C-alpha positions as CSV (number, residue, x, y, z in Angstrom):
1,M,95.4,118.0,113.8
2,D,93.4,121.1,112.8
3,I,95.6,123.1,110.5
4,A,94.2,126.1,108.7
5,Q,93.8,125.4,105.0
6,E,95.9,128.4,103.9
7,R,99.3,129.2,102.5
8,R,101.4,131.1,105.0
9,L,105.1,131.8,104.9
10,V,106.9,133.0,108.1
11,T,110.4,132.3,106.9
12,E,112.1,131.7,103.6
13,V,111.7,128.1,102.3
14,P,113.6,126.1,103.3
15,G,113.8,127.8,106.7
16,P,116.6,127.4,109.3
17,K,115.2,124.4,111.0
18,S,114.6,122.5,107.7
19,R,118.2,123.4,106.7
20,E,119.5,122.1,110.0
21,L,117.6,118.8,109.5
22,L,118.9,118.6,106.0
23,E,122.5,118.7,107.3
24,R,121.6,115.8,109.6
25,R,120.0,114.0,106.6
26,I,123.1,114.3,104.5
27,V,125.2,112.4,107.0
28,S,122.5,109.8,107.9
29,V,120.6,109.0,104.7
30,P,122.1,108.0,101.3
31,R,121.9,110.5,98.5
32,G,120.1,107.9,96.4
33,V,117.0,108.5,98.5
34,F,116.0,111.6,96.4
35,Y,113.9,114.5,97.6
36,T,112.0,117.2,95.6
37,A,111.9,120.0,98.2
38,P,114.4,120.6,101.0
39,V,111.5,120.9,103.5
40,F,110.8,118.9,106.6
41,V,107.1,118.6,107.6
42,E,106.0,118.4,111.2
43,A,102.3,118.2,110.7
44,A,99.8,118.1,107.8
45,S,96.0,118.3,107.3
46,G,93.9,118.2,104.2
47,A,95.9,119.9,101.4
48,V,98.3,121.9,103.7
49,L,101.7,120.9,105.0
50,R,103.2,122.7,108.0
51,D,107.0,122.5,108.1
52,V,109.3,122.6,111.1
53,D,109.7,126.4,110.6
54,G,106.0,127.1,110.8
55,N,105.4,127.7,107.1
56,S,102.2,126.4,105.7
57,L,102.5,125.1,102.1
58,I,99.9,124.1,99.6
59,D,100.4,120.4,98.7
60,L,99.7,119.8,95.0
61,G,101.7,116.5,95.1
62,S,99.7,114.5,97.7
63,G,102.9,112.7,98.9
64,L,103.3,111.4,95.3
65,A,99.6,110.6,94.6
66,V,99.0,109.0,97.9
67,L,96.6,111.4,99.7
68,N,93.5,111.5,97.5
69,V,91.3,112.0,100.6
70,G,93.8,114.5,102.0
71,N,96.4,114.3,104.8
72,A,95.3,113.0,108.2
73,H,91.6,112.8,107.2
74,P,89.7,112.5,110.6
75,A,87.9,109.3,109.5
76,V,91.2,107.7,108.4
77,V,92.9,108.7,111.7
78,E,89.9,107.3,113.7
79,A,89.9,104.0,111.8
80,V,93.6,103.6,112.3
81,R,93.4,104.5,116.0
82,D,90.5,102.1,116.6
83,Q,92.2,99.2,114.7
84,A,95.6,99.8,116.3
85,G,93.9,99.6,119.7
86,R,92.4,96.2,118.8
87,L,95.5,94.6,117.2
88,T,98.3,95.7,115.0
89,H,99.1,92.6,113.1
90,T,98.1,89.0,112.4
91,C,99.7,87.4,109.4
92,M,97.0,86.1,107.1
93,H,99.1,82.9,106.7
94,V,98.8,82.2,110.4
95,T,95.7,83.6,111.9
96,M,93.3,85.8,109.9
97,N,91.7,89.1,110.4
98,E,88.4,90.6,109.2
99,P,89.7,93.9,107.8
100,Y,91.6,92.0,105.1
101,L,88.5,90.2,104.1
102,A,86.3,93.3,104.2
103,L,88.7,95.2,102.0
104,A,89.0,92.3,99.5
105,E,85.2,92.2,99.3
106,R,85.0,95.9,98.7
107,L,87.7,96.0,96.0
108,N,86.1,93.0,94.3
109,S,82.9,95.0,93.9
110,L,84.6,98.2,92.7
111,V,86.9,97.1,89.9
112,P,85.4,97.2,86.4
113,G,83.5,94.1,85.1
114,E,80.5,92.0,86.1
115,G,82.2,88.6,86.8
116,A,83.4,87.3,90.1
117,R,86.7,88.7,91.4
118,R,89.3,87.9,94.0
119,T,91.8,90.2,95.8
120,M,95.2,89.6,97.4
121,L,96.9,92.4,99.5
122,V,100.5,93.4,99.6
123,N,102.6,96.3,100.8
124,S,103.4,98.5,97.8
125,G,102.8,99.2,94.1
126,A,105.9,97.4,93.0
127,E,105.0,94.3,95.0
128,A,101.5,94.4,93.5
129,V,102.9,94.6,90.0
130,E,105.3,91.7,90.6
131,N,102.4,89.6,91.9
132,A,100.2,90.4,89.0
133,V,102.9,89.2,86.6
134,K,103.5,86.1,88.7
135,I,99.8,85.3,88.6
136,A,99.5,85.9,84.9
137,R,102.5,83.7,84.1
138,Y,101.1,80.9,86.3
139,F,97.6,81.1,84.8
140,T,98.7,81.3,81.1
141,K,101.7,79.0,81.4
142,R,103.5,81.7,79.3
143,S,106.4,83.9,80.2
144,A,106.5,87.0,78.0
145,V,105.4,90.3,79.5
146,V,104.7,93.3,77.3
147,V,105.1,96.9,78.6
148,F,105.3,100.3,77.0
149,D,107.6,103.3,76.6
150,H,107.4,105.9,79.3
151,A,106.1,103.3,81.8
152,F,106.9,103.2,85.5
153,H,106.0,100.0,87.3
154,G,108.3,100.1,90.4
155,R,111.9,99.8,91.6
156,T,112.2,96.1,92.5
157,Q,114.0,93.8,90.1
158,L,111.1,92.7,87.8
159,A,109.3,96.0,88.2
160,M,112.5,98.0,87.4
161,T,113.0,96.0,84.2
162,M,109.4,96.8,83.3
163,T,110.0,100.5,83.9
164,A,111.1,102.5,80.9
165,K,113.1,105.4,82.3
166,V,116.8,104.7,82.7
167,M,117.9,107.6,84.9
168,P,117.4,107.4,87.8
169,Y,115.5,104.2,88.1
170,R,117.6,101.7,86.1
171,Y,121.0,103.4,85.7
172,G,123.7,101.3,87.2
173,F,121.3,98.6,88.3
174,P,121.3,95.5,86.0
175,S,117.6,95.2,85.0
176,T,117.8,91.6,83.8
177,A,114.4,90.1,84.6
178,P,113.8,87.8,81.6
179,D,111.2,88.0,78.8
180,I,110.2,91.7,79.1
181,H,109.3,93.4,75.8
182,R,108.7,97.1,75.4
183,L,106.5,98.7,72.7
184,P,105.8,102.3,71.7
185,F,103.0,104.1,73.6
186,A,100.5,106.4,71.7
187,Y,101.8,109.7,73.1
188,P,99.9,112.3,71.1
189,Y,102.3,115.2,71.7
190,R,105.4,113.2,70.7
191,C,103.9,110.4,68.6
192,P,106.7,107.7,68.2
193,M,105.2,106.6,64.9
194,G,104.9,110.2,63.5
195,G,101.1,110.4,63.7
196,T,100.0,114.0,63.0
197,S,96.7,113.8,65.0
198,P,95.7,111.9,68.1
199,E,93.7,109.5,66.1
200,A,96.5,108.8,63.6
201,C,98.9,108.3,66.5
202,A,96.5,105.8,68.1
203,E,96.1,103.9,64.8
204,S,99.8,103.8,63.9
205,C,101.0,102.9,67.4
206,A,98.4,100.2,67.8
207,A,99.1,98.7,64.4
208,Y,102.9,98.6,65.2
209,A,102.4,97.1,68.7
210,I,100.0,94.4,67.4
211,E,102.4,93.5,64.6
212,E,105.3,93.2,67.0
213,M,103.3,91.0,69.3
214,D,102.0,88.9,66.4
215,K,105.3,88.5,64.5
216,H,108.2,89.1,66.7
217,I,107.2,88.2,70.3
218,G,104.5,85.6,69.5
219,P,101.1,85.8,71.1
220,E,101.3,82.2,72.3
221,T,104.3,83.2,74.5
222,I,102.7,86.4,76.0
223,A,101.3,86.0,79.5
224,C,100.2,89.6,79.9
225,V,100.2,93.2,78.7
226,V,100.8,95.6,81.6
227,V,99.9,99.3,81.1
228,E,99.2,102.4,83.1
229,P,95.9,104.0,81.8
230,I,97.8,107.3,82.0
231,M,101.5,107.2,82.2
232,G,102.4,108.5,85.6
233,E,106.1,109.0,86.1
234,G,106.4,109.0,82.3
235,G,104.8,112.4,82.2
236,F,101.0,112.1,82.7
237,V,100.7,110.9,79.1
238,V,97.0,110.3,78.2
239,P,96.9,107.7,75.5
240,A,95.6,108.7,72.1
241,P,91.9,107.8,71.8
242,G,91.4,104.2,70.7
243,F,94.9,103.0,71.3
244,L,94.3,101.0,74.5
245,P,91.0,99.5,73.3
246,R,92.8,98.2,70.2
247,I,95.5,96.6,72.5
248,A,92.8,95.2,74.8
249,D,90.9,93.7,71.9
250,Y,94.0,92.0,70.6
251,C,94.7,90.6,74.1
252,A,91.2,89.2,74.4
253,R,91.5,87.5,71.0
254,K,94.9,85.9,71.8
255,N,94.1,84.9,75.4
256,I,96.6,87.4,76.8
257,L,95.8,88.9,80.1
258,F,95.3,92.7,80.2
259,V,96.7,94.2,83.4
260,A,95.8,97.8,84.4
261,D,98.5,99.3,86.6
262,E,96.3,101.7,88.6
263,V,98.9,102.5,91.3
264,Q,98.8,106.2,90.5
265,T,95.5,106.5,88.5
266,G,93.3,104.5,90.9
267,I,91.0,105.3,93.8
268,G,89.3,108.3,92.1
269,R,92.3,110.3,90.9
270,T,91.0,110.6,87.3
271,G,87.4,111.2,88.2
272,R,86.5,107.5,88.0
273,W,87.4,104.8,90.6
274,F,90.0,103.5,88.1
275,G,91.6,105.2,85.2
276,I,91.0,102.3,82.8
277,E,87.2,103.0,83.0
278,H,87.8,106.0,80.7
279,E,88.9,103.6,78.0
280,G,85.8,101.3,78.3
281,I,88.1,98.4,79.1
282,V,87.5,95.6,81.6
283,P,90.9,94.4,82.6
284,D,91.7,90.9,83.7
285,L,93.9,92.1,86.6
286,V,93.9,95.5,88.3
287,V,97.0,96.6,90.4
288,M,96.6,99.4,93.0
289,A,98.5,101.0,95.9
290,K,99.4,104.7,96.7
291,S,96.0,106.3,97.7
292,L,94.4,103.0,98.6
293,A,95.1,103.4,102.4
294,G,95.4,107.1,102.9
295,G,99.1,107.2,103.6
296,L,99.6,103.8,105.0
297,P,101.6,101.2,102.9
298,L,99.2,98.9,101.2
299,G,98.9,97.4,97.7
300,A,96.4,95.1,96.0
301,V,95.9,92.8,93.0
302,T,92.3,92.3,92.1
303,G,91.4,90.1,89.2
304,R,89.1,87.5,87.5
305,E,88.2,84.7,89.8
306,D,89.6,82.0,87.5
307,V,92.9,83.7,87.1
308,M,93.4,84.5,90.8
309,E,92.2,81.1,91.9
310,S,94.6,79.3,89.5
311,V,97.6,79.6,91.9
312,H,98.2,76.8,94.4
313,P,97.7,77.4,98.2
314,G,100.8,79.1,99.6
315,G,101.9,80.5,96.2
316,L,100.8,84.0,97.0
317,G,101.3,86.3,100.0
318,G,103.8,87.8,102.4
319,T,104.2,88.5,106.1
320,F,102.9,92.0,106.2
321,G,100.5,91.9,103.2
322,G,97.1,93.2,104.2
323,N,98.1,94.6,107.6
324,P,94.9,95.1,109.5
325,V,95.7,98.7,110.4
326,A,96.4,99.6,106.8
327,C,93.2,97.7,105.7
328,A,91.1,99.7,108.2
329,A,92.5,102.9,106.8
330,A,91.7,101.7,103.2
331,L,88.1,100.9,104.1
332,A,87.8,104.4,105.5
333,V,89.3,105.9,102.4
334,L,86.8,104.1,100.1
335,E,83.9,105.3,102.3
336,I,85.2,108.9,102.2
337,V,85.5,108.9,98.4
338,E,81.9,107.9,98.2
339,R,80.5,109.9,101.0
340,E,82.2,113.2,100.1
341,G,81.7,112.8,96.3
342,L,85.4,112.9,95.5
343,L,85.0,111.4,92.1
344,E,83.0,114.5,91.1
345,R,85.5,116.6,93.0
346,A,88.3,115.1,90.9
347,R,86.5,116.1,87.7
348,R,85.9,119.6,89.0
349,I,89.5,120.1,90.1
350,G,90.6,118.9,86.7
351,D,88.3,121.4,84.9
352,I,89.7,124.2,87.0
353,A,93.3,123.2,86.6
354,R,93.2,122.5,82.9
355,S,91.4,125.7,82.1
356,R,94.1,127.7,83.9
357,L,96.9,125.8,82.5
358,Q,95.5,126.3,79.0
359,E,95.5,130.0,79.6
360,M,99.1,129.7,80.7
361,A,100.0,127.8,77.6
362,A,98.5,130.5,75.5
363,R,100.6,133.1,77.3
364,F,103.9,131.2,77.7
365,P,105.5,129.5,74.7
366,I,107.5,127.3,77.1
367,V,104.3,125.4,77.8
368,G,104.2,122.9,75.0
369,D,101.3,120.7,76.1
370,V,98.6,120.6,78.7
371,R,97.1,117.2,79.5
372,G,95.5,115.0,82.1
373,R,92.3,113.5,83.3
374,G,90.5,114.5,86.5
375,A,92.8,115.7,89.2
376,M,95.8,114.3,87.4
377,V,97.0,117.2,85.2
378,A,100.4,118.3,83.9
379,I,102.2,120.8,81.6
380,E,105.1,119.7,79.4
381,L,107.8,122.4,79.1
382,V,109.8,122.8,75.9
383,E,112.6,125.1,74.8
384,D,111.0,125.7,71.5
385,P,107.4,125.0,70.5
386,D,108.4,124.0,67.0
387,T,111.2,121.5,67.8
388,K,109.6,120.5,71.1
389,A,113.1,120.2,72.6
390,P,112.5,119.3,76.3
391,A,113.1,122.1,78.8
392,K,114.4,120.0,81.7
393,E,116.3,122.7,83.5
394,A,113.3,125.0,83.3
395,A,111.1,122.4,84.9
396,G,113.5,122.1,87.8
397,R,113.6,125.9,88.3
398,L,109.8,126.0,88.2
399,I,109.4,123.4,90.9
400,E,112.0,125.2,93.0
401,E,110.3,128.6,92.6
402,C,107.0,127.1,93.6
403,Y,108.2,125.5,96.8
404,R,110.0,128.8,97.7
405,Q,106.6,130.5,97.4
406,G,104.8,127.8,99.4
407,V,103.4,125.4,96.8
408,I,104.6,121.8,96.3
409,V,104.5,120.5,92.8
410,L,106.2,117.5,91.2
411,K,108.4,116.8,88.2
412,A,107.9,113.9,85.8
413,G,108.5,112.7,82.3
414,T,111.0,110.6,80.4
415,H,112.8,113.9,79.7
416,D,112.3,115.4,83.1
417,N,110.4,118.3,81.6
418,V,106.9,117.7,82.8
419,V,105.4,119.4,85.9
420,R,102.5,117.5,87.3
421,L,99.8,118.4,89.7
422,L,98.2,115.8,92.1
423,P,96.2,117.8,94.6
424,P,94.2,116.0,97.3
425,L,90.7,115.5,95.9
426,S,89.4,117.2,99.0
427,I,91.3,120.4,98.4
428,D,89.3,123.7,98.7
429,E,88.7,125.3,95.3
430,G,90.2,128.6,96.6
431,L,93.4,126.7,97.6
432,I,93.8,125.1,94.2
433,R,93.3,128.4,92.5
434,E,95.9,130.0,94.8
435,G,98.3,127.2,94.0
436,L,97.8,127.8,90.3
437,D,98.3,131.6,90.8
438,V,101.7,130.8,92.4
439,L,102.5,128.3,89.5
440,E,101.7,131.0,87.0
441,K,103.9,133.6,88.6
442,A,106.7,131.0,88.9
443,L,106.2,130.2,85.2
444,A,106.6,133.8,84.3
445,T,110.0,133.9,86.2
446,V,111.1,130.7,84.4
447,E,110.0,132.0,81.0
448,E,112.1,135.1,81.4
449,R,115.2,132.9,82.0
450,A,114.4,130.4,79.2
451,P,117.0,130.1,76.5
452,V,116.3,132.0,73.3
453,S,116.1,129.9,70.1
454,P,118.6,130.9,67.4
């Protein structure tokens, strides 16, 4: 559908039709299924959402990092239409289909590293994470899994246990998967080890993590270390430089598998195919989902040939994993990223966004930190720049003011005080600048209402 790439408000947001649908939702869908904006979308294209009231909103959330190539990209739509007209499903455990094979070949060639790779396909990020851990445990004959503070790895039982944030992800749900160990992450703005510079934070956090693995967990018991190259739900935390290479080096020396969770950072979001490439690390396993299939549910685990081939026949899979329609969409997505130069576009978007956000930080004391890589950028809001007390309520008000003015942004962070931007990589530069204008005006409104420090 051809929708003008412009912000246009014809009613208040949410409008009357969205409010009517919200009333139906309240009596039909459990409240546990959270929403950010009380808006119902009837159509979308590129970086613009058109709601049921006719308002056109700039989408700086990409359906939670799913639409790197934009919404309803014509090439994705055509690939889906063509594949759906041929067949909609063959379970790979019964009769096979070529799109699964073609996508596996493509991903094997894209992940970092020179050696042979193998890929299995699943339905979601959480399912991919669970399979990566399952494979790592099988290959190493070890059980322990190391994860980090601020991590988000999914909502299923194992993935939920691996996830750091309690509310809303683990609260009230016994997260009892065994042998999961959590270590501090080198978060430069809030260094858990007290490092006063990014380099000092990296060194102290790496030293502590390695000692914990060496002395208290035992490297001979650790199957894998699982880490997001940039913490996503945890607040777009870019690790202090040198931290992840130190962890990866330890893993290599101790025969521990290094698993890169690229569910949010992958498929070009950070300006590279995979976020871990910024760290110069070749992971043993790479987990991906979200933007892989342009909006269709699809996840993948791609890893070293010897690791992936270690599992016995029948030990991996699932009925819908690698659905041919989703695979066709994913193949189109990967082609679009290359053809349209979206890796470079991600870097350009990041330059524009970070520059503007840095200007806002200089103007508004409530902005404690600006961070990110490529088109994955965020601001952390604080009540006081000296104490760094999280400004959770202000972040919520900022998001609300933005959607009322026709721009969708998302919240994140362990303290719910981070506002993150995830625009489609295909977004027009004028549209990203307009979205940032709205964000700045909303920030001024929130700043006026911020609590005054005693």
